[in-house]
Structures are given as C-alpha cells and as structure tokens.
C-alpha positions, 0 to 999 in steps of 0.5 A: 516486534509488538505492536497494536495493529490500526484499523488501515493496517488490518484493512492492508493485511486482508486486501493484500492477500486477495487474490491478485493484489500482491503481484498488482502492487508490486506490478504498480511499484516496479512499473509506476514508482508507486509506493505500495502503502499510499496504494493501499491508502486509497484503497483503505480511504475509498472503501471507506467512500473517502475521495482523496484530492492531489492535496491529500495526495501529495500530503500523504506523498511527503509525509513518507517519502524520506521513510521510503527512500532511505530506509524501506527501499534499502532494506528492499534492494539488500533482500532482493539482492541476496535472492539475485547473488545468494552466497554459497552458504544457500541456508544462511542466505535464506535465513537471512532474506527471511530476517530482512523481510521480517525487518520490512514488514515491520518498516512497512506498519510504522510507514502505515502509523504515519498515513495513518495518522495523517488521516486521522487529522484530515476532516470527515468527508461531507459527502461519501462516494460509492466504494468503488469507483472511490477506490478507482479515482484516488488510485487513478489520482495518485498513479497520476501524481506519479505520471503513470496516466501516461503508461497506464496501468494494467487495468487487470492490477487496478480491478484485482485492487479495486475488488479487493479493497470492495470486499474488504469493505463489506467484511468490514460492514458484515463485521460491524465495524 
C-alpha cells in the first residue's frame, strides 16, 4: 500500500527506531493501556513546543478510540496469538505473522493520519515550551488520563521516549524543517 508520509509519521518512525523506544512504548501499552500513537503524538506536539492540555488529549483519544479498539487491537491480538500458539506449519505461521504485521503498520498509519488531521485543526500555540519539558508534561498528562499516574511508568521508559523526541527535534532543526 502506498501512502504519502506526513510529518507526524516521519517523526514517529525516527523516534520509534531510537534505542529503547519500542520497548518503552510497548511497556506503556501493556502496563497502562496507552495507545502508542497517542504517546508519539505527545512527543510530536512537545518537540514542537506545543503543550497538550487534557481537553486536546481527550479529543485525540476520542478521535481514535474506536479505531484502536475495533480495528487495530483485534489485528494485534491475532498476530500475538499466532506467535503464542503457532500451527504445525511454522513457515506458514511466520509468513502469516509477517503479513499481519504489515497490515497492522498500515492501520497505525491510518490512525496517525486521523491524529494529524485533528492536530491541524488546533490553533498554533501562543507560547512554545522547551521541547524536553513539554514532551514530558504531555506524556505525564496523557498517562494521568489513563489512570497510570497511580502506578507510575518506569522512568527509564519515559526518558527513552523523551530523549528520542528531543533528538528528532534537533534532527528536524538541522534539516531545516
């Protein structure tokens, strides 16, 4: 499937590939019920100095909630089930998992496009915050909305995400975007 990469998608791919970020995002997904794309949105907005208040985060959560639960989660569940209980034909199972993973990535792209479309409707920030502090505040606010503040996320996970977002911000500054 061919699609035009938007800035949020390109940012997310750079951040997700950074050391420790995939593990951190999946831990937040498993431990807190976080949507990885919303975690990345917190970073994308924060790297631009945009603070996401609870209202904007709730808008984003509402925009993609049904997509995540009705479309993405069942595909992910099927992929994980095949990994846990592979059929007798291991090669066929591996090929099927690879196909499902490709589909899952396409579904994530669609979700990110939905979030990018929503974010484009938000007025530009009046005041831009320092990227590192803004990314961290956005993540903490999002995790708080999920009720994860009661059982704080591993600080190393948050640090990996924040550092990667700030590194992506420096790269985009060097690239002139």
